[in-house]
LUMLOPA-121140 format. One line per 3 residues: number of its first residue (from 1); their letters; for each residue x, y, z of C-alpha. Coordinates in Angstrom, 3 decimals, padded with zeros to 6 digits. Each point is the difference from the previous one (the first is absolute). Example, Ala and Ser with C-alpha at 12.3 -4.5 7.8 and 13.67 -1.06 7.14 Angstrom:
<pts>
1> as> 012.300 -004.500 007.800  001.370 003.440 -000.660
</pts>
This chain:
<pts>
1> xxx> 000.000 000.000 000.000  001.328 003.404 -001.005  000.656 002.313 002.936
4> xxx> 000.807 003.695 -000.016  002.903 001.328 002.063  -002.070 003.025 001.023
7> xxx> -002.274 -000.386 002.989  -001.040 000.911 003.510  -001.049 -002.085 002.984
10> xxx> -001.002 000.736 003.581  -000.428 -002.250 003.028  -000.799 000.575 003.672
13> xxx> 000.343 -002.197 003.088  -000.286 000.232 003.796  001.264 -002.361 002.700
16> xxx> 001.042 000.278 003.665  -000.481 003.752 000.067  001.836 000.483 -003.314
19> xxx> -001.780 001.638 -002.944  001.827 000.630 -003.262  -000.544 000.606 -003.706
22> xxx> 002.131 -001.305 -002.866  -000.113 001.760 -003.376  001.821 -001.237 -003.103
25> xxx> 000.585 002.026 -003.151  001.828 -001.209 -003.103  001.005 001.292 -003.423
28> xxx> 001.858 -001.628 -002.865  003.671 -000.861 000.451  002.432 -002.341 -001.689
31> xxx> 000.483 -002.093 003.144  -001.622 -000.366 003.437  001.041 003.043 002.042
34> xxx> -001.686 -000.159 003.411  000.267 002.710 002.660  -001.647 000.031 003.432
37> xxx> -000.878 003.106 001.998  -001.053 -000.908 003.551  000.311 001.195 003.633
40> xxx> 003.311 -000.714 001.700  -001.358 -002.775 002.195  -000.853 -001.948 -003.178
43> xxx> 003.496 000.139 -001.506  000.608 -003.576 001.070  -002.859 -001.136 -002.237
46> xxx> 001.267 001.734 -003.160  001.802 -002.975 -001.543  -003.000 -002.292 000.568
49> xxx> -002.331 002.596 -001.521  002.189 000.257 -003.125  000.100 -003.778 -000.260
52> xxx> -003.791 -000.327 000.112  -000.478 002.798 -002.533  002.630 -001.465 -002.346
55> xxx> -001.685 -003.404 000.047  -003.225 001.457 -001.401  001.150 003.013 -002.047
58> xxx> 002.794 -000.976 -002.392  000.748 003.339 -001.673  -000.554 003.707 000.589
61> xxx> 001.091 002.951 002.112  -001.901 -000.955 003.148  -000.411 002.261 003.040
64> xxx> -001.422 -001.401 003.239  -001.301 002.481 002.594  -000.866 -001.141 003.541
67> xxx> -001.830 002.427 002.291  -000.847 -000.660 003.639  -003.134 001.467 001.579
70> xxx> 001.425 001.495 003.201  -003.454 000.556 001.500  -000.783 -003.676 -000.274
73> xxx> 003.432 -001.298 000.925  000.922 -001.762 003.204  -001.102 001.379 003.397
76> xxx> 001.498 003.304 001.129  001.225 -000.011 003.618  001.411 002.689 002.322
79> xxx> 003.621 -000.653 000.936  001.876 001.472 002.978  003.528 001.203 -000.586
82> xxx> 001.349 -000.984 003.431  003.476 001.434 -000.476  -001.357 003.371 -001.064
85> xxx> -002.544 000.029 002.870  002.757 -000.778 002.517  002.121 002.806 -001.426
88> xxx> -002.879 002.447 000.410  -000.466 -001.136 003.643  003.671 000.698 000.776
91> xxx> -000.239 003.373 -001.730  -003.148 001.031 001.905  001.538 -000.954 003.361
94> xxx> 003.178 001.943 -000.813  -002.104 003.041 -000.944  -002.029 -000.232 003.213
97> xxx> 003.167 -000.237 002.171  002.044 002.600 -001.835  -002.723 002.623 -000.278
100> xxx> -001.744 -000.836 003.300  -003.287 -000.811 -001.729  -003.090 -001.544 001.501
103> xxx> -002.460 -002.525 -001.411  -000.154 -003.658 -000.831  001.116 -001.668 -003.196
106> xxx> -003.275 -001.451 -001.247  -000.878 -002.534 -002.635  -001.731 002.712 -002.015
109> xxx> 003.163 002.090 000.027  002.226 -002.872 -001.063  -002.411 -001.347 -002.637
112> xxx> -000.310 003.451 -001.530  003.674 000.109 -000.994  000.813 -000.573 -003.655
115> xxx> 000.740 -003.586 -001.046  -000.439 -001.451 003.486  -003.073 -001.816 -001.316
118> xxx> -000.205 -000.847 -003.716  -002.432 -001.956 -002.173  001.529 -002.976 -001.758
121> xxx> -001.406 -002.516 -002.439  000.501 -003.649 000.684  002.427 -001.619 -002.427
124> xxx> -001.994 -002.488 -002.111  001.337 -003.509 -000.106  001.982 -000.988 -003.072
127> xxx> -002.244 -002.970 -000.767  -003.154 002.146 000.121  001.597 002.632 -002.247
130> xxx> 001.117 -002.522 -002.620  -003.424 -001.629 -000.037  -001.787 003.323 -000.395
133> xxx> 002.338 001.179 -002.754  -000.348 -003.343 -001.795  -003.799 000.180 000.022
136> xxx> -000.148 003.584 -001.278  002.708 -000.688 -002.590  -001.853 -003.039 -001.344
139> xxx> -003.152 002.082 -000.457  001.929 002.778 -001.745  001.714 -002.478 -002.329
142> xxx> -003.317 -001.631 -000.916  -001.489 003.400 -000.842  003.119 000.876 -001.985
145> xxx> -000.105 -003.238 -001.999  -003.686 000.491 -000.770  000.692 003.469 -001.418
148> xxx> 002.999 -001.277 -001.967  -002.084 -002.798 -001.515  -002.816 002.387 -000.928
151> xxx> 002.407 002.374 -001.744  001.792 -002.963 -001.551  -003.253 -001.239 -001.542
154> xxx> -000.660 003.414 -001.535  003.579 000.073 -001.324  -000.428 -003.447 -001.545
157> xxx> -003.140 001.077 -001.869  001.832 003.020 -001.388  002.951 -002.125 -001.151
160> xxx> -002.329 -002.553 -001.613  -001.562 002.776 -002.086  003.423 001.085 -001.253
163> xxx> 001.010 -003.608 -000.714  -003.181 -000.529 -002.022  000.799 003.125 -002.033
166> xxx> 003.543 -001.236 -000.579  -001.316 -003.362 -001.220  -002.233 001.812 -002.484
169> xxx> 003.061 001.913 -001.223  001.949 -003.270 -000.303  -002.778 -001.414 -002.182
172> xxx> 000.278 003.069 -002.226  003.777 -000.454 -000.209  -000.349 -003.694 -000.951
175> xxx> -002.402 000.903 -002.763  002.105 002.865 -001.306  003.517 -001.525 000.219
178> xxx> -000.289 -002.446 -002.979  -001.188 002.832 -002.275  003.091 002.132 000.568
181> xxx> 002.489 -001.941 -002.216  -002.658 -000.452 -002.709  -000.662 003.730 -000.142
184> xxx> 003.730 000.680 000.037  000.428 -002.334 -003.032  -002.720 001.872 -001.893
187> xxx> 001.646 003.349 000.733  003.371 -001.411 -001.079  -001.424 -001.220 -003.305
190> xxx> -001.632 003.358 -000.596  003.330 001.763 000.497  001.747 -002.378 -002.348
193> xxx> -002.711 000.502 -002.602  000.571 003.751 000.069  003.637 -000.427 -000.952
196> xxx> 001.175 000.617 -003.585  -001.105 -002.485 -002.617  002.394 -002.809 -000.564
199> xxx> 000.883 -000.471 003.643  000.352 -003.709 000.563  -001.860 -001.128 003.145
202> xxx> 001.202 -003.273 001.470  -003.052 -001.749 001.527  002.231 -002.210 002.132
205> xxx> 001.825 003.002 001.440  -003.324 001.698 000.741  -001.234 -003.140 001.768
208> xxx> 003.189 -000.081 002.088  -000.405 003.630 001.029  -003.620 -000.578 000.966
211> xxx> 000.991 -003.093 002.011  002.702 001.948 001.846  -002.430 002.820 000.754
214> xxx> -002.693 -002.430 001.179  002.454 -001.696 002.340  001.232 003.324 001.333
217> xxx> -003.505 001.257 000.831  -001.403 -003.327 001.219  -001.483 000.495 003.497
220> xxx> -001.748 -003.347 000.381  002.376 -001.154 002.766  -000.467 003.244 001.934
223> xxx> -003.776 -000.296 -000.276  000.102 -003.584 001.284  002.242 000.875 002.934
226> xxx> -002.138 003.010 000.856  -003.132 -002.165 000.131  001.842 -002.409 002.274
229> xxx> 000.979 002.874 002.308  -003.634 001.103 000.227  -001.011 -003.529 001.002
232> xxx> 002.704 -000.081 002.689  -001.024 003.433 001.250  -003.644 -001.001 000.317
235> xxx> 001.018 -003.154 001.840  001.424 002.139 002.814  -003.462 001.428 000.729
238> xxx> -000.954 -003.202 001.855  003.271 -000.477 001.920  -000.343 000.520 003.765
241> xxx> 003.543 001.210 000.681  001.469 003.396 -000.879  000.369 000.268 -003.790
244> xxx> 000.963 003.638 -000.588  003.630 -000.735 -000.879  -000.961 -002.832 -002.370
247> xxx> -002.466 002.262 -001.777  002.632 002.693 -000.332  002.407 -002.493 -001.615
250> xxx> -002.605 -001.242 -002.499  -000.819 003.601 -000.922  003.672 000.594 -000.772
253> xxx> -000.112 -002.970 -002.376  -003.166 001.356 -001.643  001.665 003.363 -000.531
256> xxx> 003.002 -001.729 -001.521  -002.258 -001.791 -002.500  -001.807 003.209 -000.962
259> xxx> 003.317 001.793 -000.519  001.126 -002.812 -002.314  -003.278 000.078 -001.914
262> xxx> 000.292 003.747 -000.375  003.518 -000.227 -001.413  -000.952 -002.783 -002.449
265> xxx> -003.415 001.170 -001.136  001.000 002.277 -002.934  -003.665 000.881 -000.251
268> xxx> -001.938 003.029 001.190  -003.065 -001.964 001.113  002.068 -002.481 002.011
271> xxx> 001.948 002.860 001.564  -003.256 001.567 001.178  -001.078 -003.339 001.474
274> xxx> 003.297 -000.312 001.873  -000.313 003.546 001.373  -003.511 -000.771 001.260
277> xxx> 001.241 -003.209 001.636  002.780 001.867 001.773  -002.537 002.515 001.333
280> xxx> -002.074 -002.819 001.528  003.113 -001.653 001.426  000.964 003.264 001.683
283> xxx> -003.448 000.195 001.629  000.415 -003.561 001.274  003.519 000.753 001.231
286> xxx> -001.331 002.907 002.073  -002.483 -002.356 001.642  002.597 -002.716 000.609
289> xxx> 002.160 002.455 001.957  -002.651 -000.089 002.735  -000.529 -003.779 000.074
292> x> 001.418 -001.986 002.912
</pts>
């Protein structure tokens, strides 16, 4: 099945006080280039994330974004900074003795000092984090693959239209090619007939020249190979694995055949057919650049 390299997928998951969202975006690229942008406490999961993405997305510039919902994260608890509180107690007592102050050192006074009491979030367990990331990532990848397949189907239909047009042009070329040496022979005989009277025309020499010309402009082999390439190309539509590189190679072979036909045609009509074929091949090539 043809898959596009362009797509987007999103997945969400919650577990053990953890809530996160995974988003995946991809565009066309020659190879699989995967980057992960995640909070620092998820850095240990980066290699596993890349592995899972690479197993399902074979080609493309792929960006993975992981966002954690802080409001839904693990429980937030007040934490006492004992060392800082003790330091404040020593300082208050020194101030009271040195400046002959009165009053008690109360809890309210101590708790009101900066950073004596802070709010901290519980550190989620590694196992819970990996499980949550894995669930959200799987959902995002499924959504991504669905979009890639949908775009791939549309791309396939477009390429099939261009292939059908090329086949019609090939049929025109097959019909026209045998007429070229015959017409060239007629033009040659007309030129010879216009020469001065008494010019001795050697029929055998004329036949040789026509045979050489016919061999030089014969494109039957190129037409046969081109048809074979089209059959191979269409066969890739039903292959499950990534086929973008194979399609690109076959297109190069098709272009090579059209270039050869163009150089051998020696006929205006055939040249126009070749130009039209190259235009369709270029449209297909543009589509192939975005196929996984």
